[in-house]
N, C-alpha and C positions, 0 to 999 in steps of 0.2 A: 410860682408867681412871686415876684419881689414884693415886699410889703414893708411899709414904714416902721411898724412896731418891731418886726423881725430884724430889719436893718439896724435899728437902734441897738437891739440886744447884741447883734454881731459886732457893732462898733464898740460897745462897752467891753465885750470879751477881748476884742483886739487891743483895746487900751490897757486892759489888765495884763495881757501877755507882754506887751511892750514894757510895761512898768517893771517887769522882773529884771530887765537889763538896762533900762533907760529911765531917766527922769522925764516924765511926760507931762506937759501942760495941756489943759483944755479938755481932758477926758471928763465925762459926766454930763448930767442933764443940763447944765448951764449953757452949753453950746448946742443944745438940741434944736434943730431948725425944721424938723419934719412935721410939726404941728401937734397939738394936743398934749396931754400929760404922758409921762412915761408909761408904756403899755405892758400888758402881759401879767399873768399870774394873779389877776384881780387887782393889780397895782394901779391901773389907770389906762387911759386911752380915750379916744374920741370916736363915737359912733354917731352917724347922722341917720335920722329917721325921716323919710320923705313920704307923706301920705297924699293921696290924690285929690280928695274933696271932702267937704263937710256937709253935703246935702244928705248923705246917708249917715244916720246917727252913730253907727258902730265905730267909726274911725276915731272920733273924739272921746266917746264914752267907754270904749272897750280896747281898741287896738293900741292907741297911744299910751294910756296908763299901764296896760298890760305889758307892753314891750319895755317901757321905762322901768317898771318894777322888776321884771325878770332880769334885765341887764344889771340893775343896781345890786341884786342878790348874787349874781354870778361874778360881777366885777365891781366891787364897792367903790373903787377909785375912778371908775369910768364916767365920762361925761356924755350925755346924749343931747345932741342939738336937733331941734325939731322944726319941721317945715310942713305946711299944708298948702297944696296948690290951689285950693278953692275951686276946683273944676277947670283950671286953666293950664293947658299943656305947656304953653310958652312960659308961664310963670314957674312951672316945675323945672323947666330947663335952667332958668336963672337961679332957682333954689339949689339945684344940683351943683352949679358952679360955685355958689356961695358956700355950700357945705365943704367943698374941696378947698376953697380959699381959707376957710376957718380951721382947716387941719383935720378934717374927718379922715379916719384911717380905715373905716368900713362904712359902706352905705347899705341901709335897709331901705329899698326903694319899691314902693307900690305905684306903678306907673299910671298917670292919668291917660296917656296915650302910649300903648305898648311899642309902637313903631318909633315915635319920636324920642322915647326914653332911651332908645339904643345909643343915642349920642351922649347921654349922661353917662351910661355905662362905659362907653369907649373912652371918654375923658378920664373917668376914674381909673380904668385899666392902664391908661398911659402914665398915670402917676403911681401905679402899684397899689391902688386901693381896690380891694375886692368888693363885689356888689352881691347882695342877697336880694333876689327878686321876690317880693312879698305879696301874696294874695293874687296878684296878676302877673303873668309871665311877660318879661321884657323880651321882645323879639329881635332876632338877627344881631345878637351881640354876645360877647363872652360874659357870662355871669357865673358866679361861684356856686350858687345854689338857688333853688326855687322852693318856697314854702306856701302851700295853699290847700285847697280841698279838691276832691275829685269832682271837678265842675261839670263834666258831662253827666256824671251820676246825679248831680243836682237837678238838671233838666229831666232826667229819666224819672226821678222821684216825683217831680211836679206833674209830669204827664201821667204817670201811673195813678197818682192820687186823684187827679181830675177825671181820668178815664173811668176809674172805679165809681166815682160819685155820679158821673153821667149815666152809667149803667144802672145804678141804684134808682136814679130818677126817671128811668125809662127812656133816656135819650142817648143810648150807647154810641151812636154815630155822630153826635153833635147836631149841627156844626158848632164850631167855636171861633172866637176871635183870639189871635195871638198878639200880645203886646210884649215884644222882646226888649232886651236891654240896649245899651249904648253901642253903636257899631264900632266905636273907637276902643272899646274894652274887649280884649281877647277872651275874657271869661264869658261875655255875653254870647259870643259865637259858640262856645262850648255848651252853655245852658240851652241855647237854641237847638244845637245838634242833638243833644240828649233828649230834649222834649219832642222834636220832630220824629226821632226814632221811636219814642214811646207811643206817640199818637198814631204813627203808621202801623205799629204792631197791634194796637187796639182797634184800628179801623175808624178812628175819629177824623172827621172832615174839618179842615181849617178853611173858613170862609173868607176871612180877611186877616192880613198879617202886617205888622209894622215893626220897625226898629225905632227905639226911643232915644233921641239925643240927650245926653246928660243924665239919663235915668230919672228925669224929673216927673213928678206927679202931674204937673201942668201939661207937659207934652203927652203923657199917657192918656190924660183925660181928653185932650183934643183928638187923639187917634181913635179912642174908643167912641167918642161922639160921631166921628166920621163913619166908623164902621156901623154903628147903630142906625145912623141916617140912611146908609146904603142898604142895610139888610132888613131894617124894620125891627120893631120890638120883639117880634116872634121869629126872627130869622137867625137866632143863635141861642145856645143853651148853656154856655159857659165861657169864661175868659181865662186864657193862660196869661198871667202877668209874671214877668221874670223876677221881680222882687216886690217887697211890701209897698214901697213908694209908688211904683207903677200900678200895683194892685189897688192902692188907695185912689189913684187917679181914675182907674177904670170903674171903680165902684161909684165914685162921684158922678161919672158920666151916666151910669145906669140910673142913679137917683134922679138926675136931671131929666132923663127921658121917661120918668114915671115907672121904672122897673124896680121891683123889690130885689135887692142884691141877695137876700136870703134864698131866693129861688133860682139864682144863676151862680153856680160855684165859681170862685175866683182863687187862683193860686197866688203865692208870694214867695219871699225868701228874705232871710236875715233875722227873722224873729224880732222885729222892732217892737217897741211897746205899743205903738199905734196899730201895727199889724196884728199883734196878739190880742189887743182889745177888740178889734173888729172880729177876730175869730171867736172870742168869747161871746160877743154879741150876736153871732150868727150871720155877719155880713160878709166875711171872708172865709173861705173854706179851709185853707191850709197855708202854712209857710214852711220854709226849710231852715232848720236850725244848724248853724255851723259853729261848733263850740270854739270860740275864739281863744280862750286861755291856752289850750294846747298849741294853737298856731303861734301865738305871741311867744310862748315859752320856747318852742323849737327855733323860731327865728332868732331869738336872743341868744340861745345856746350856740347856734351856728355863727352868729356875728362875733361873739366873744372868742370862740375858737379861732376864727380867721384873724381877729385882732392879735391874738397870741402867736400867729404864724403857724397854726395847726391846720390840718385838713378838715373838710366837712365830715362830721361824725358819721361814718358809714353805717352804723347800726340804726341810724334814724332814717336813712334813705329808703324810700319805698319803690322807686323806679327812676329811670332817666327819661326826661322829656326833651324832645327836639324843638328848639326855638327858632329854627331856620338857619342857625350858624353852628350850633354845637349841641351835644347831648348833655343836658344840664342835670346834675344830681338833684333829685326832687323828693320832697316829703309831701305826699298828698293824703289828707285826712278824710274821714268818712262823714258825709252829711246825714241829717236825720229829718224825715218828714214829720211835721207836727200838725195834727188836727186838734179840735177842741178837747177831746178826751186825753190828749197827751201833753197839754200845756203844763200841767202840774208836775208830771213825772220827768220832764225834760228841762225846759228853761228855768222853771221855778226851782226845781230840785237842785240844779247846778248853780243857782245863784246868778244866772245870766241876767235875769231881771228880778227885782225885789217885789214882794207882795204889795208894798206901799205904793210903788210907782205904777204897778199894773192895775191894782184894784182901787182906783180913785172912786169918788162918790158915784159917778155915772155908771161904773162897772162893778160895784160891790155885789149886786144881785147876781150878775153873770158869773162872777168869781165864785160865789157860794155854790151856784149850780154846778160848777166845774170842780168843786171840792177844794178850792183855794181860799184859805183863810189866814189872817194874820196870826 
């Protein structure tokens, strides 16, 4: 694939060769019109980071600083230009165009909508700018690499954890309510697929099922309220929620219906502070921890390699994933199920959340019971 940083270096080499026999004017960075600083070898270049939304805390608190830090370490002269779509796929389209206009030489793109994001990738490809599909897979487009987690496994872990808890509670068959993720997010479909597989294997009955636009707690709460109204307070014994925000919404619906959430296990994902606090307090049963530092580190490593005109580091690739147009070199990391007894040994141990932000005054007793102390 042609690439601005690589083309620049080739141009410089060409100028040097011509200079052996000719007096050449105009060679050098002063006439560089490809955008950004001179790239390669840690010397500089421009990488655009486009994240999908800020409803989920991880993007601003973990992904953005993690990627920026990793890029600065691997390429001290590189500039990172940052965009957040705020949950708006059309806005992300405009941001993708702005990134290219500003001279981005590589895009790290976490699509708000995996299908519409294909046009961003195609525009980038047309300009010789490689795209790293980050956390969510961009569909039906040429992308250089995909970095994420084994998202079907996430759903399997959620289903396995909930099924085991239901069995312990004497309600092995459920039924349960399923609050899935945003239908525009390809990862949500994978979470759902893994969870449905797990529930089918465990023989758990799903009484009501919903897809949750925007992953919002408000939408999840409304869906759970509808299900509880239809089923009655004794008509379900657990809730599958695809992430911690939707889990929070489901728990709020149960409280509103006079149901003690400690008696109806609820799943989650992302290991948010709020989700972990609910787990410590006994209101949410589990979450799925996806260690974001390795994800940001690998995404940055691939982006810098592409900036320097190199291939995707093959030793990092775990498999190839078909996105509808191509087999994409992919790095899929392993998620971890976290219940109350594992909060300390996973997210706290890794520094994913600090004791001070987790163990606020309202949760100090719960933290001590879980062995978490400052």
